[in-house]
N, CA, C, O and CB atoms as a CASP TS submission, in Angstrom:
PFRMAT TS
TARGET T0000
AUTHOR 0000-0000-0000
METHOD Language model
MODEL 1
PARENT N/A
ATOM      1  N   MET     1    -193.644  -9.863 164.282  1.00  0.00           N
ATOM      2  CA  MET     1    -192.631  -9.578 163.294  1.00  0.00           C
ATOM      3  C   MET     1    -192.064  -8.186 163.539  1.00  0.00           C
ATOM      4  O   MET     1    -192.775  -7.284 163.983  1.00  0.00           O
ATOM      5  CB  MET     1    -193.204  -9.698 161.872  1.00  0.00           C
ATOM      6  N   ALA     2    -190.778  -8.022 163.245  1.00  0.00           N
ATOM      7  CA  ALA     2    -190.132  -6.735 163.448  1.00  0.00           C
ATOM      8  C   ALA     2    -190.734  -5.695 162.508  1.00  0.00           C
ATOM      9  O   ALA     2    -191.316  -6.032 161.477  1.00  0.00           O
ATOM     10  CB  ALA     2    -188.611  -6.849 163.229  1.00  0.00           C
ATOM     11  N   SER     3    -190.584  -4.430 162.882  1.00  0.00           N
ATOM     12  CA  SER     3    -191.111  -3.377 162.029  1.00  0.00           C
ATOM     13  C   SER     3    -190.368  -3.356 160.699  1.00  0.00           C
ATOM     14  O   SER     3    -189.250  -3.858 160.587  1.00  0.00           O
ATOM     15  CB  SER     3    -191.005  -2.012 162.726  1.00  0.00           C
ATOM     16  N   GLU     4    -191.005  -2.770 159.701  1.00  0.00           N
ATOM     17  CA  GLU     4    -190.444  -2.737 158.363  1.00  0.00           C
ATOM     18  C   GLU     4    -189.172  -1.904 158.321  1.00  0.00           C
ATOM     19  O   GLU     4    -189.053  -0.904 159.028  1.00  0.00           O
ATOM     20  CB  GLU     4    -191.462  -2.190 157.378  1.00  0.00           C
ATOM     21  N   VAL     5    -188.230  -2.316 157.499  1.00  0.00           N
ATOM     22  CA  VAL     5    -186.969  -1.605 157.327  1.00  0.00           C
ATOM     23  C   VAL     5    -187.244  -0.286 156.616  1.00  0.00           C
ATOM     24  O   VAL     5    -187.999  -0.241 155.645  1.00  0.00           O
ATOM     25  CB  VAL     5    -185.941  -2.463 156.533  1.00  0.00           C
ATOM     26  N   THR     6    -186.629   0.780 157.102  1.00  0.00           N
ATOM     27  CA  THR     6    -186.806   2.095 156.478  1.00  0.00           C
ATOM     28  C   THR     6    -185.637   2.403 155.557  1.00  0.00           C
ATOM     29  O   THR     6    -184.608   1.730 155.598  1.00  0.00           O
ATOM     30  CB  THR     6    -186.946   3.196 157.548  1.00  0.00           C
ATOM     31  N   LEU     7    -185.802   3.414 154.737  1.00  0.00           N
ATOM     32  CA  LEU     7    -184.739   3.826 153.826  1.00  0.00           C
ATOM     33  C   LEU     7    -183.505   4.295 154.604  1.00  0.00           C
ATOM     34  O   LEU     7    -182.375   4.024 154.199  1.00  0.00           O
ATOM     35  CB  LEU     7    -185.239   4.942 152.894  1.00  0.00           C
ATOM     36  N   GLU     8    -183.721   4.987 155.703  1.00  0.00           N
ATOM     37  CA  GLU     8    -182.588   5.446 156.518  1.00  0.00           C
ATOM     38  C   GLU     8    -181.830   4.266 157.127  1.00  0.00           C
ATOM     39  O   GLU     8    -180.600   4.278 157.178  1.00  0.00           O
ATOM     40  CB  GLU     8    -183.078   6.387 157.634  1.00  0.00           C
ATOM     41  N   GLU     9    -182.560   3.249 157.589  1.00  0.00           N
ATOM     42  CA  GLU     9    -181.896   2.053 158.123  1.00  0.00           C
ATOM     43  C   GLU     9    -181.111   1.346 157.020  1.00  0.00           C
ATOM     44  O   GLU     9    -179.999   0.868 157.244  1.00  0.00           O
ATOM     45  CB  GLU     9    -182.933   1.085 158.748  1.00  0.00           C
ATOM     46  N   MET    10    -181.702   1.286 155.833  1.00  0.00           N
ATOM     47  CA  MET    10    -181.025   0.647 154.705  1.00  0.00           C
ATOM     48  C   MET    10    -179.755   1.414 154.357  1.00  0.00           C
ATOM     49  O   MET    10    -178.717   0.808 154.089  1.00  0.00           O
ATOM     50  CB  MET    10    -181.961   0.566 153.476  1.00  0.00           C
ATOM     51  N   ARG    11    -179.832   2.734 154.358  1.00  0.00           N
ATOM     52  CA  ARG    11    -178.659   3.567 154.074  1.00  0.00           C
ATOM     53  C   ARG    11    -177.555   3.306 155.105  1.00  0.00           C
ATOM     54  O   ARG    11    -176.382   3.183 154.751  1.00  0.00           O
ATOM     55  CB  ARG    11    -179.046   5.070 154.069  1.00  0.00           C
ATOM     56  N   ARG    12    -177.940   3.222 156.373  1.00  0.00           N
ATOM     57  CA  ARG    12    -176.960   2.963 157.444  1.00  0.00           C
ATOM     58  C   ARG    12    -176.342   1.578 157.300  1.00  0.00           C
ATOM     59  O   ARG    12    -175.128   1.420 157.427  1.00  0.00           O
ATOM     60  CB  ARG    12    -177.622   3.097 158.826  1.00  0.00           C
ATOM     61  N   MET    13    -177.194   0.554 157.030  1.00  0.00           N
ATOM     62  CA  MET    13    -176.676  -0.809 156.873  1.00  0.00           C
ATOM     63  C   MET    13    -175.718  -0.896 155.685  1.00  0.00           C
ATOM     64  O   MET    13    -174.683  -1.557 155.766  1.00  0.00           O
ATOM     65  CB  MET    13    -177.835  -1.808 156.691  1.00  0.00           C
ATOM     66  N   ALA    14    -176.065  -0.226 154.581  1.00  0.00           N
ATOM     67  CA  ALA    14    -175.199  -0.234 153.401  1.00  0.00           C
ATOM     68  C   ALA    14    -173.859   0.424 153.726  1.00  0.00           C
ATOM     69  O   ALA    14    -172.808  -0.089 153.341  1.00  0.00           O
ATOM     70  CB  ALA    14    -175.882   0.490 152.216  1.00  0.00           C
ATOM     71  N   ALA    15    -173.888   1.537 154.419  1.00  0.00           N
ATOM     72  CA  ALA    15    -172.645   2.220 154.795  1.00  0.00           C
ATOM     73  C   ALA    15    -171.813   1.362 155.743  1.00  0.00           C
ATOM     74  O   ALA    15    -170.585   1.354 155.658  1.00  0.00           O
ATOM     75  CB  ALA    15    -172.954   3.576 155.448  1.00  0.00           C
ATOM     76  N   ASP    16    -172.479   0.641 156.645  1.00  0.00           N
ATOM     77  CA  ASP    16    -171.768  -0.213 157.605  1.00  0.00           C
ATOM     78  C   ASP    16    -170.965  -1.314 156.924  1.00  0.00           C
ATOM     79  O   ASP    16    -169.945  -1.755 157.454  1.00  0.00           O
ATOM     80  CB  ASP    16    -172.753  -0.835 158.575  1.00  0.00           C
ATOM     81  N   ILE    17    -171.417  -1.761 155.754  1.00  0.00           N
ATOM     82  CA  ILE    17    -170.681  -2.825 155.053  1.00  0.00           C
ATOM     83  C   ILE    17    -169.875  -2.287 153.877  1.00  0.00           C
ATOM     84  O   ILE    17    -169.418  -3.054 153.030  1.00  0.00           O
ATOM     85  CB  ILE    17    -171.648  -3.895 154.560  1.00  0.00           C
ATOM     86  N   GLY    18    -169.700  -0.955 153.825  1.00  0.00           N
ATOM     87  CA  GLY    18    -168.826  -0.361 152.826  1.00  0.00           C
ATOM     88  C   GLY    18    -169.495   0.029 151.521  1.00  0.00           C
ATOM     89  O   GLY    18    -168.804   0.309 150.541  1.00  0.00           O
ATOM     90  N   LEU    19    -170.812   0.054 151.481  1.00  0.00           N
ATOM     91  CA  LEU    19    -171.523   0.432 150.258  1.00  0.00           C
ATOM     92  C   LEU    19    -171.953   1.895 150.344  1.00  0.00           C
ATOM     93  O   LEU    19    -173.130   2.213 150.171  1.00  0.00           O
ATOM     94  CB  LEU    19    -172.755  -0.486 150.029  1.00  0.00           C
ATOM     95  N   ALA    20    -171.010   2.766 150.607  1.00  0.00           N
ATOM     96  CA  ALA    20    -171.303   4.178 150.836  1.00  0.00           C
ATOM     97  C   ALA    20    -171.568   4.951 149.551  1.00  0.00           C
ATOM     98  O   ALA    20    -172.064   6.076 149.611  1.00  0.00           O
ATOM     99  CB  ALA    20    -170.166   4.817 151.574  1.00  0.00           C
ATOM    100  N   ARG    21    -171.256   4.388 148.404  1.00  0.00           N
ATOM    101  CA  ARG    21    -171.418   5.118 147.147  1.00  0.00           C
ATOM    102  C   ARG    21    -172.666   4.700 146.362  1.00  0.00           C
ATOM    103  O   ARG    21    -172.764   5.004 145.173  1.00  0.00           O
ATOM    104  CB  ARG    21    -170.195   4.918 146.286  1.00  0.00           C
ATOM    105  N   LEU    22    -173.608   4.022 146.988  1.00  0.00           N
ATOM    106  CA  LEU    22    -174.835   3.635 146.313  1.00  0.00           C
ATOM    107  C   LEU    22    -175.669   4.871 145.995  1.00  0.00           C
ATOM    108  O   LEU    22    -175.753   5.805 146.794  1.00  0.00           O
ATOM    109  CB  LEU    22    -175.639   2.646 147.175  1.00  0.00           C
ATOM    110  N   THR    23    -176.279   4.860 144.825  1.00  0.00           N
ATOM    111  CA  THR    23    -177.168   5.963 144.468  1.00  0.00           C
ATOM    112  C   THR    23    -178.501   5.782 145.191  1.00  0.00           C
ATOM    113  O   THR    23    -178.772   4.732 145.774  1.00  0.00           O
ATOM    114  CB  THR    23    -177.380   6.036 142.923  1.00  0.00           C
ATOM    115  N   GLU    24    -179.325   6.829 145.140  1.00  0.00           N
ATOM    116  CA  GLU    24    -180.648   6.749 145.752  1.00  0.00           C
ATOM    117  C   GLU    24    -181.465   5.639 145.091  1.00  0.00           C
ATOM    118  O   GLU    24    -182.211   4.933 145.770  1.00  0.00           O
ATOM    119  CB  GLU    24    -181.384   8.105 145.639  1.00  0.00           C
ATOM    120  N   GLU    25    -181.331   5.479 143.773  1.00  0.00           N
ATOM    121  CA  GLU    25    -182.046   4.418 143.062  1.00  0.00           C
ATOM    122  C   GLU    25    -181.604   3.036 143.541  1.00  0.00           C
ATOM    123  O   GLU    25    -182.434   2.145 143.721  1.00  0.00           O
ATOM    124  CB  GLU    25    -181.823   4.547 141.549  1.00  0.00           C
ATOM    125  N   HIS    26    -180.297   2.859 143.747  1.00  0.00           N
ATOM    126  CA  HIS    26    -179.789   1.578 144.241  1.00  0.00           C
ATOM    127  C   HIS    26    -180.314   1.286 145.642  1.00  0.00           C
ATOM    128  O   HIS    26    -180.682   0.153 145.952  1.00  0.00           O
ATOM    129  CB  HIS    26    -178.255   1.573 144.243  1.00  0.00           C
ATOM    130  N   LEU    27    -180.346   2.306 146.478  1.00  0.00           N
ATOM    131  CA  LEU    27    -180.855   2.113 147.837  1.00  0.00           C
ATOM    132  C   LEU    27    -182.332   1.729 147.815  1.00  0.00           C
ATOM    133  O   LEU    27    -182.767   0.889 148.602  1.00  0.00           O
ATOM    134  CB  LEU    27    -180.653   3.387 148.673  1.00  0.00           C
ATOM    135  N   GLN    28    -183.098   2.337 146.921  1.00  0.00           N
ATOM    136  CA  GLN    28    -184.515   1.984 146.793  1.00  0.00           C
ATOM    137  C   GLN    28    -184.670   0.532 146.342  1.00  0.00           C
ATOM    138  O   GLN    28    -185.529  -0.188 146.851  1.00  0.00           O
ATOM    139  CB  GLN    28    -185.219   2.930 145.796  1.00  0.00           C
ATOM    140  N   GLN    29    -183.840   0.101 145.388  1.00  0.00           N
ATOM    141  CA  GLN    29    -183.884  -1.284 144.917  1.00  0.00           C
ATOM    142  C   GLN    29    -183.524  -2.245 146.049  1.00  0.00           C
ATOM    143  O   GLN    29    -184.181  -3.268 146.239  1.00  0.00           O
ATOM    144  CB  GLN    29    -182.926  -1.481 143.721  1.00  0.00           C
ATOM    145  N   LEU    30    -182.480  -1.908 146.791  1.00  0.00           N
ATOM    146  CA  LEU    30    -182.055  -2.746 147.912  1.00  0.00           C
ATOM    147  C   LEU    30    -183.141  -2.814 148.984  1.00  0.00           C
ATOM    148  O   LEU    30    -183.375  -3.870 149.573  1.00  0.00           O
ATOM    149  CB  LEU    30    -180.748  -2.210 148.516  1.00  0.00           C
ATOM    150  N   LEU    31    -183.794  -1.697 149.231  1.00  0.00           N
ATOM    151  CA  LEU    31    -184.880  -1.665 150.210  1.00  0.00           C
ATOM    152  C   LEU    31    -186.034  -2.556 149.770  1.00  0.00           C
ATOM    153  O   LEU    31    -186.559  -3.326 150.575  1.00  0.00           O
ATOM    154  CB  LEU    31    -185.374  -0.228 150.417  1.00  0.00           C
ATOM    155  N   ARG    32    -186.436  -2.462 148.497  1.00  0.00           N
ATOM    156  CA  ARG    32    -187.524  -3.316 148.001  1.00  0.00           C
ATOM    157  C   ARG    32    -187.155  -4.789 148.092  1.00  0.00           C
ATOM    158  O   ARG    32    -187.981  -5.613 148.486  1.00  0.00           O
ATOM    159  CB  ARG    32    -187.871  -2.955 146.553  1.00  0.00           C
ATOM    160  N   ALA    33    -185.925  -5.125 147.730  1.00  0.00           N
ATOM    161  CA  ALA    33    -185.478  -6.520 147.781  1.00  0.00           C
ATOM    162  C   ALA    33    -185.434  -7.025 149.218  1.00  0.00           C
ATOM    163  O   ALA    33    -185.812  -8.166 149.486  1.00  0.00           O
ATOM    164  CB  ALA    33    -184.094  -6.667 147.128  1.00  0.00           C
ATOM    165  N   THR    34    -184.979  -6.189 150.141  1.00  0.00           N
ATOM    166  CA  THR    34    -184.908  -6.582 151.550  1.00  0.00           C
ATOM    167  C   THR    34    -186.297  -6.812 152.118  1.00  0.00           C
ATOM    168  O   THR    34    -186.522  -7.781 152.844  1.00  0.00           O
ATOM    169  CB  THR    34    -184.175  -5.515 152.370  1.00  0.00           C
ATOM    170  N   ARG    35    -187.225  -5.930 151.793  1.00  0.00           N
ATOM    171  CA  ARG    35    -188.595  -6.098 152.268  1.00  0.00           C
ATOM    172  C   ARG    35    -189.217  -7.376 151.700  1.00  0.00           C
ATOM    173  O   ARG    35    -189.911  -8.102 152.412  1.00  0.00           O
ATOM    174  CB  ARG    35    -189.446  -4.876 151.885  1.00  0.00           C
ATOM    175  N   ALA    36    -188.966  -7.644 150.425  1.00  0.00           N
ATOM    176  CA  ALA    36    -189.505  -8.869 149.802  1.00  0.00           C
ATOM    177  C   ALA    36    -188.915 -10.110 150.468  1.00  0.00           C
ATOM    178  O   ALA    36    -189.630 -11.081 150.715  1.00  0.00           O
ATOM    179  CB  ALA    36    -189.205  -8.889 148.277  1.00  0.00           C
ATOM    180  N   ALA    37    -187.617 -10.083 150.758  1.00  0.00           N
ATOM    181  CA  ALA    37    -186.969 -11.222 151.414  1.00  0.00           C
ATOM    182  C   ALA    37    -187.557 -11.441 152.809  1.00  0.00           C
ATOM    183  O   ALA    37    -187.780 -12.581 153.215  1.00  0.00           O
ATOM    184  CB  ALA    37    -185.440 -10.997 151.505  1.00  0.00           C
ATOM    185  N   HIS    38    -187.806 -10.364 153.537  1.00  0.00           N
ATOM    186  CA  HIS    38    -188.405 -10.482 154.871  1.00  0.00           C
ATOM    187  C   HIS    38    -189.812 -11.069 154.785  1.00  0.00           C
ATOM    188  O   HIS    38    -190.202 -11.887 155.618  1.00  0.00           O
ATOM    189  CB  HIS    38    -188.446  -9.108 155.567  1.00  0.00           C
ATOM    190  N   GLN    39    -190.574 -10.647 153.769  1.00  0.00           N
ATOM    191  CA  GLN    39    -191.925 -11.174 153.604  1.00  0.00           C
ATOM    192  C   GLN    39    -191.893 -12.666 153.267  1.00  0.00           C
ATOM    193  O   GLN    39    -192.691 -13.439 153.797  1.00  0.00           O
ATOM    194  CB  GLN    39    -192.670 -10.399 152.507  1.00  0.00           C
ATOM    195  N   ARG    40    -190.971 -13.070 152.388  1.00  0.00           N
ATOM    196  CA  ARG    40    -190.863 -14.494 152.043  1.00  0.00           C
ATOM    197  C   ARG    40    -190.457 -15.312 153.262  1.00  0.00           C
ATOM    198  O   ARG    40    -190.991 -16.398 153.488  1.00  0.00           O
ATOM    199  CB  ARG    40    -189.845 -14.701 150.902  1.00  0.00           C
ATOM    200  N   ARG    41    -189.528 -14.803 154.037  1.00  0.00           N
ATOM    201  CA  ARG    41    -189.083 -15.533 155.226  1.00  0.00           C
ATOM    202  C   ARG    41    -190.205 -15.652 156.239  1.00  0.00           C
ATOM    203  O   ARG    41    -190.377 -16.701 156.859  1.00  0.00           O
ATOM    204  CB  ARG    41    -187.875 -14.843 155.862  1.00  0.00           C
ATOM    205  N   ALA    42    -190.974 -14.577 156.411  1.00  0.00           N
ATOM    206  CA  ALA    42    -192.076 -14.590 157.378  1.00  0.00           C
ATOM    207  C   ALA    42    -193.154 -15.590 156.976  1.00  0.00           C
ATOM    208  O   ALA    42    -193.879 -16.101 157.830  1.00  0.00           O
ATOM    209  CB  ALA    42    -192.685 -13.190 157.512  1.00  0.00           C
ATOM    210  N   ALA    43    -193.263 -15.872 155.679  1.00  0.00           N
ATOM    211  CA  ALA    43    -194.292 -16.796 155.201  1.00  0.00           C
ATOM    212  C   ALA    43    -193.889 -18.262 155.360  1.00  0.00           C
ATOM    213  O   ALA    43    -194.727 -19.153 155.214  1.00  0.00           O
ATOM    214  CB  ALA    43    -194.602 -16.512 153.747  1.00  0.00           C
ATOM    215  N   LEU    44    -192.629 -18.517 155.653  1.00  0.00           N
ATOM    216  CA  LEU    44    -192.160 -19.899 155.798  1.00  0.00           C
ATOM    217  C   LEU    44    -192.610 -20.486 157.139  1.00  0.00           C
ATOM    218  O   LEU    44    -192.543 -19.813 158.167  1.00  0.00           O
ATOM    219  CB  LEU    44    -190.620 -19.963 155.678  1.00  0.00           C
ATOM    220  N   PRO    45    -193.064 -21.731 157.125  1.00  0.00           N
ATOM    221  CA  PRO    45    -193.440 -22.384 158.385  1.00  0.00           C
ATOM    222  C   PRO    45    -192.187 -22.883 159.110  1.00  0.00           C
ATOM    223  O   PRO    45    -191.656 -23.943 158.776  1.00  0.00           O
ATOM    224  CB  PRO    45    -194.423 -23.564 158.122  1.00  0.00           C
ATOM    225  N   THR    46    -191.722 -22.133 160.088  1.00  0.00           N
ATOM    226  CA  THR    46    -190.474 -22.481 160.769  1.00  0.00           C
ATOM    227  C   THR    46    -190.672 -23.037 162.174  1.00  0.00           C
ATOM    228  O   THR    46    -189.700 -23.410 162.831  1.00  0.00           O
ATOM    229  CB  THR    46    -189.593 -21.277 160.839  1.00  0.00           C
ATOM    230  N   GLY    47    -191.905 -23.097 162.642  1.00  0.00           N
ATOM    231  CA  GLY    47    -192.163 -23.529 164.009  1.00  0.00           C
ATOM    232  C   GLY    47    -191.702 -24.930 164.326  1.00  0.00           C
ATOM    233  O   GLY    47    -191.313 -25.214 165.459  1.00  0.00           O
ATOM    234  N   SER    48    -191.738 -25.815 163.341  1.00  0.00           N
ATOM    235  CA  SER    48    -191.378 -27.212 163.609  1.00  0.00           C
ATOM    236  C   SER    48    -189.985 -27.577 163.092  1.00  0.00           C
ATOM    237  O   SER    48    -189.610 -28.749 163.123  1.00  0.00           O
ATOM    238  CB  SER    48    -192.404 -28.135 162.984  1.00  0.00           C
ATOM    239  N   LEU    49    -189.222 -26.606 162.622  1.00  0.00           N
ATOM    240  CA  LEU    49    -187.884 -26.913 162.098  1.00  0.00           C
ATOM    241  C   LEU    49    -186.892 -27.173 163.225  1.00  0.00           C
ATOM    242  O   LEU    49    -186.956 -26.561 164.291  1.00  0.00           O
ATOM    243  CB  LEU    49    -187.379 -25.765 161.217  1.00  0.00           C
ATOM    244  N   THR    50    -185.985 -28.090 162.961  1.00  0.00           N
ATOM    245  CA  THR    50    -184.904 -28.402 163.895  1.00  0.00           C
ATOM    246  C   THR    50    -183.581 -28.178 163.171  1.00  0.00           C
ATOM    247  O   THR    50    -183.577 -28.016 161.951  1.00  0.00           O
ATOM    248  CB  THR    50    -185.014 -29.878 164.436  1.00  0.00           C
ATOM    249  N   PRO    51    -182.453 -28.164 163.893  1.00  0.00           N
ATOM    250  CA  PRO    51    -181.161 -28.008 163.213  1.00  0.00           C
ATOM    251  C   PRO    51    -180.915 -29.077 162.143  1.00  0.00           C
ATOM    252  O   PRO    51    -180.201 -28.821 161.174  1.00  0.00           O
ATOM    253  CB  PRO    51    -180.038 -28.049 164.233  1.00  0.00           C
ATOM    254  N   ALA    52    -181.486 -30.247 162.304  1.00  0.00           N
ATOM    255  CA  ALA    52    -181.303 -31.315 161.318  1.00  0.00           C
ATOM    256  C   ALA    52    -181.982 -30.994 159.994  1.00  0.00           C
ATOM    257  O   ALA    52    -181.657 -31.604 158.975  1.00  0.00           O
ATOM    258  CB  ALA    52    -181.840 -32.626 161.862  1.00  0.00           C
ATOM    259  N   ASP    53    -182.908 -30.058 159.986  1.00  0.00           N
ATOM    260  CA  ASP    53    -183.592 -29.670 158.754  1.00  0.00           C
ATOM    261  C   ASP    53    -182.761 -28.721 157.896  1.00  0.00           C
ATOM    262  O   ASP    53    -183.112 -28.475 156.741  1.00  0.00           O
ATOM    263  CB  ASP    53    -184.917 -29.024 159.084  1.00  0.00           C
ATOM    264  N   GLU    54    -181.686 -28.193 158.427  1.00  0.00           N
ATOM    265  CA  GLU    54    -180.821 -27.268 157.687  1.00  0.00           C
ATOM    266  C   GLU    54    -180.074 -28.034 156.599  1.00  0.00           C
ATOM    267  O   GLU    54    -179.486 -29.076 156.890  1.00  0.00           O
ATOM    268  CB  GLU    54    -179.817 -26.553 158.643  1.00  0.00           C
ATOM    269  N   PRO    55    -180.077 -27.551 155.355  1.00  0.00           N
ATOM    270  CA  PRO    55    -179.334 -28.251 154.301  1.00  0.00           C
ATOM    271  C   PRO    55    -177.837 -28.210 154.577  1.00  0.00           C
ATOM    272  O   PRO    55    -177.322 -27.211 155.078  1.00  0.00           O
ATOM    273  CB  PRO    55    -179.635 -27.633 152.925  1.00  0.00           C
ATOM    274  N   ALA    56    -177.149 -29.277 154.255  1.00  0.00           N
ATOM    275  CA  ALA    56    -175.728 -29.394 154.573  1.00  0.00           C
ATOM    276  C   ALA    56    -174.829 -28.749 153.526  1.00  0.00           C
ATOM    277  O   ALA    56    -173.824 -28.143 153.897  1.00  0.00           O
ATOM    278  CB  ALA    56    -175.358 -30.842 154.724  1.00  0.00           C
ATOM    279  N   HIS    57    -175.138 -28.849 152.249  1.00  0.00           N
ATOM    280  CA  HIS    57    -174.305 -28.298 151.173  1.00  0.00           C
ATOM    281  C   HIS    57    -172.848 -28.743 151.316  1.00  0.00           C
ATOM    282  O   HIS    57    -171.939 -27.921 151.433  1.00  0.00           O
ATOM    283  CB  HIS    57    -174.386 -26.762 151.168  1.00  0.00           C
ATOM    284  N   VAL    58    -172.654 -30.041 151.302  1.00  0.00           N
ATOM    285  CA  VAL    58    -171.312 -30.598 151.477  1.00  0.00           C
ATOM    286  C   VAL    58    -170.781 -31.075 150.135  1.00  0.00           C
ATOM    287  O   VAL    58    -171.493 -31.734 149.378  1.00  0.00           O
ATOM    288  CB  VAL    58    -171.321 -31.760 152.502  1.00  0.00           C
ATOM    289  N   TYR    59    -169.537 -30.744 149.845  1.00  0.00           N
ATOM    290  CA  TYR    59    -168.883 -31.146 148.606  1.00  0.00           C
ATOM    291  C   TYR    59    -167.693 -32.032 148.964  1.00  0.00           C
ATOM    292  O   TYR    59    -166.861 -31.663 149.792  1.00  0.00           O
ATOM    293  CB  TYR    59    -168.431 -29.900 147.767  1.00  0.00           C
ATOM    294  N   PHE    60    -167.623 -33.198 148.334  1.00  0.00           N
ATOM    295  CA  PHE    60    -166.500 -34.109 148.544  1.00  0.00           C
ATOM    296  C   PHE    60    -165.723 -34.193 147.246  1.00  0.00           C
ATOM    297  O   PHE    60    -166.194 -34.803 146.287  1.00  0.00           O
ATOM    298  CB  PHE    60    -166.981 -35.526 149.008  1.00  0.00           C
ATOM    299  N   ALA    61    -164.545 -33.594 147.194  1.00  0.00           N
ATOM    300  CA  ALA    61    -163.755 -33.529 145.971  1.00  0.00           C
ATOM    301  C   ALA    61    -163.375 -34.918 145.487  1.00  0.00           C
ATOM    302  O   ALA    61    -163.356 -35.154 144.279  1.00  0.00           O
ATOM    303  CB  ALA    61    -162.504 -32.692 146.192  1.00  0.00           C
ATOM    304  N   GLU    62    -163.072 -35.845 146.386  1.00  0.00           N
ATOM    305  CA  GLU    62    -162.624 -37.173 145.956  1.00  0.00           C
ATOM    306  C   GLU    62    -163.729 -37.937 145.218  1.00  0.00           C
ATOM    307  O   GLU    62    -163.427 -38.775 144.369  1.00  0.00           O
ATOM    308  CB  GLU    62    -162.151 -37.985 147.166  1.00  0.00           C
ATOM    309  N   ARG    63    -164.981 -37.669 145.520  1.00  0.00           N
ATOM    310  CA  ARG    63    -166.063 -38.332 144.781  1.00  0.00           C
ATOM    311  C   ARG    63    -166.119 -37.877 143.337  1.00  0.00           C
ATOM    312  O   ARG    63    -166.547 -38.633 142.465  1.00  0.00           O
ATOM    313  CB  ARG    63    -167.400 -38.069 145.449  1.00  0.00           C
ATOM    314  N   HIS    64    -165.698 -36.669 143.077  1.00  0.00           N
ATOM    315  CA  HIS    64    -165.789 -36.095 141.752  1.00  0.00           C
ATOM    316  C   HIS    64    -164.465 -36.138 140.995  1.00  0.00           C
ATOM    317  O   HIS    64    -164.376 -35.613 139.885  1.00  0.00           O
ATOM    318  CB  HIS    64    -166.270 -34.683 141.849  1.00  0.00           C
ATOM    319  N   ALA    65    -163.458 -36.740 141.563  1.00  0.00           N
ATOM    320  CA  ALA    65    -162.143 -36.768 140.934  1.00  0.00           C
ATOM    321  C   ALA    65    -161.971 -37.999 140.038  1.00  0.00           C
ATOM    322  O   ALA    65    -160.886 -38.202 139.493  1.00  0.00           O
ATOM    323  CB  ALA    65    -161.051 -36.742 142.000  1.00  0.00           C
ATOM    324  N   GLY    66    -162.993 -38.811 139.875  1.00  0.00           N
ATOM    325  CA  GLY    66    -162.920 -39.978 139.036  1.00  0.00           C
ATOM    326  C   GLY    66    -162.227 -41.157 139.686  1.00  0.00           C
ATOM    327  O   GLY    66    -161.772 -42.070 138.996  1.00  0.00           O
ATOM    328  N   ARG    67    -162.144 -41.149 140.973  1.00  0.00           N
ATOM    329  CA  ARG    67    -161.489 -42.269 141.682  1.00  0.00           C
ATOM    330  C   ARG    67    -162.447 -43.382 141.937  1.00  0.00           C
ATOM    331  O   ARG    67    -162.071 -44.399 142.520  1.00  0.00           O
ATOM    332  CB  ARG    67    -160.893 -41.810 142.998  1.00  0.00           C
TER
END
């Protein structure tokens, strides 16, 4: 697994996407959330997944139009 994200990396990533005005508290919250997301992802069993396992999330408007 990749090394843990640091506060400086989080600050750089936030600035790269235009979040340059985040407070130190916001950056700390974002860092905690990012670390938690990485931990949850690392815990998922992905070794046997194939592209067919990806959810499609397809919406068909005509099915919902009452036709």
